[in-house]
N, C-alpha and C positions, 0 to 999 in steps of 0.2 A: 674317236680314239686313234692315236698314231699307230702305224703298223708295228707288229712284233712286240706289243706290250700286253699280251694276253695274261701273263703271270701277274703283273702289277694290277691289272683290272680285276683278276680273280681275288687277289688279296684285299682289294678295296671293297669288293662286294661281299665276300664270305669270311674274311679274316684269315688268320693263320691257325695252324693246328695247336692244340692246347699245350703240348710239351715243346713248342718251338724254342722258347728261351733256354730251357734246360739242355736241349740238343745242341743249341748254338754254343752254350758255355762249355759243354763237354768236347765239342769239336775243336774249340779254341785251345782247350787244355791239352788235347791230343796233338795239336799242330806242332808244338815244340819238339815232341818225341819223334814225330814223323820227319820233321826237318833234319833232326840229328841223324836219324837212320839213313835218310837220303844222302846226307853229306858224307857219311862213311862209305856208302855203297857206290856213289857216282865216281866216274873216272873219265879221263880224256878231256876233250874240248868242253864237254858239258860241265865237268868239274871246275875247269878254269872260269867259265862264265858264271857258274853258281857262286864260287868263292869271291869273284869280283863284286857280284851283287851284294853278298853278305857283308863284305868289307865296307862297301858304301853305306849300307844300313847301319853298321856299327859306328862308323864315323859320325853319321847324322845323329845317332842316339847319344853319343858322347857329347856332341855339340849342344844338344837339347838339355842334357843333364847339367852341363857346365853353365849354360845360360840361366838355368833355374836356381843355381847355387847362389845363396846370399852371402855377402861378405860382411865382416865386422868393420865398423867404423867408429871412431871416437868423436864425440860431440862435446863441446864446451858448454858448461852451464854457468851463467853469470851470477845466478841467485845464490849459489852455494859458496859461502865465505867461511873458511876454517878459522876457528878461534885460537889465539896464542901463536907462538913461533912455530914455523914449519921448516924442517931440514932442507938443505939446498937440493938434495937428490929427489925431493918430493915436489919441488916448485913447478916442474913441467907437467905434473899430473894433477895440478890444482883444478878442482871443479870440473872433472871430466866424467862422462858416463859412456858406457859402450852401448851401441845400438845397432841393430841389423838393418842395413839399407840396401837398396838396389840402385845401381848407377842408371843415369838417364838413357845411356846407349842400350843397356839391356832391356829397359822398359820399352824403348822404341822398337827394338827387334822383336820383343815378345808380342807387342801390339800388332806389328806387321805380320808376324807368323799366324796370329789368331785372326787376322783380318778384321779387327774391330776398330772402327773409326767413329768419331762423333759426327754423324752425317746430319745435314739440315733437315731432311725428311726421313725420320726413322721408320715410319709406316706409310704405306700407300694402298690405294684401293685395288683390289684384285680385278684382273681383266679376264673375262670368259673367253674360251677358245673360239666360239662362234663370232665374237666381237673382233678378235684378232685376225682370224682367217675367213676368207670367202671361198666357198667350194666352187671349183672350176670343173664343169662337166666336159668330158672328152670322149673320144671314140666316134665312130660313124653315126651312131644313133644317139649320141650324147648320154650313154648309159653308164659310163665309168665316172666315178667321182673320187679319185684318189689324189687329185691335184689341189693345192691350196694357194690362194693369192693373199699375201700379207697386206693388211689394210692400214697398218701403222707405219710411221717413218722408220727408215732403216739406215744403217751405215754399212757400206760395202767398200772394202779396201781397194787400193789401186791395182794390186796384183791379182784381183779376182777374175777368174775365167768361168764364164757361164757354161752350164751343161747344155747339151743339145735340147732345144725346147720340148721335144717329144718325151724326154726322160726326166725333165725337171719337176721335182715334187713341190717345192716351195718357190713361188714366183715373187720376186721383190721388184715392184714397179720402179722404173727410172725416175718418175716424177716425185716419188716419195723418198729418194735417197739424199742424205745430207753428208757434207764433207766438213762443214765449219760450225762452230758453236760460239755464242756470245757468253764468255766466261767472266764472272765477277770475282775479283780478289777481295776477300772479306776484310783484310787489314789495310790494303791500299785504297779501298772504296772506289775502285775503278773497274770498268768493263772493257774487255779486249775480245776481238774476234779471232779465235784460234782454230787451227786445223785439228780435226779429230784423228787420233792414232788408232783407237780401237774401242770396243765395248768390253769393259771389265766384268760387270755383273748386272743382269737385269733381275730385279727382285721377283718378277712374276714367275719365271721358269728358266731352268738351264738351257732349254731348247731355244728360247727367245734370245738368250745371251749368244748362243751359237749362230743364230740367224742375224744377229746385230740389230735387233729391234730396239728403237729408242722410245721409251715411254717415261712417264713421270717417275722419278726416283732412281732411274738407271745410273750406275756409276760408269763414266766414260774416261778414257785416257786422252789428254790433250797435249799438244806440242807447245811448251812454254819457253822455248829457246829465245824468242824475241823479247821476253820479259826480263831476261838477264838474272834469273834467280840462281843462287848458289847454295851449296850445302855448307855445313860447319867445317868440312875439310877443304873447302875452296873449289869443289868441282861444280861445273855449270850443270844445272838441272835441264833435262831435255823433255821428259814426259812427266806429267803429274795428273792425279785423279781429280775428277770433278763430278758433282751430282746434278742431274737435270732437275730443275725446279718447276718447269711449266709443262703443259701438255702440247708437244710439238705439232700433233695432228690438227689442233684447233688454232694455234698461233702462226703456223707457217715458218717458225724459226725455233732454234734450240737455245734456251737460256739455262745456264748452269752456274753452280757456285763451286769455287775451287776448295778442295779439302786441304787445309794447311795444318 
């Protein structure tokens, strides 16, 4: 068990108290009134900072509401043919029906906000903690066992500065660090060796994402500048997401599929 996770461990073992949901609901209902009371009472620099934070929240909320608003659009129906003569002022309305549609841009933005992509590997096998980490014994008599060595391939950025070895909790061996990946473009049907920018999400655990562990199913960001991909607006794409499709610890390389 990682350090300082005693509350989570207790919840896993014994569960929550019976009225937990009710208390949580009441607390959330009270929060609005507490915030209002605080906003009226606060003054000085603290008030400025609080109002700035609330302003940003309101803007974000308005953007979200606007994004979810559906707009009316007219669609022509060819199968509807009116019988007899039609007045001139009704000619442009011929065979039209109103329908609610969402523009492609809004759909794309919503998809990005939700973080939902059609990934090649939607489900992966879970990896146990003892398989991911090896316990490193330290101290004069090797009695301390709080250090862990990562046994899977990892990505470490260029600007990474290692902690002093004495205080380093997670050790990422140099031999298991990767900087490049073999990325296949599904539409071009071609593979390129591209530099890795970072690890976006490891499905195993948020801690593995933070450590930059590269396992099967991990979403990584790669530098696609040399491919010359452009957006609909004409901007050159620099970074794009890809999903690892192999087990790097077995193959000795990273194979990934670009998410387009």
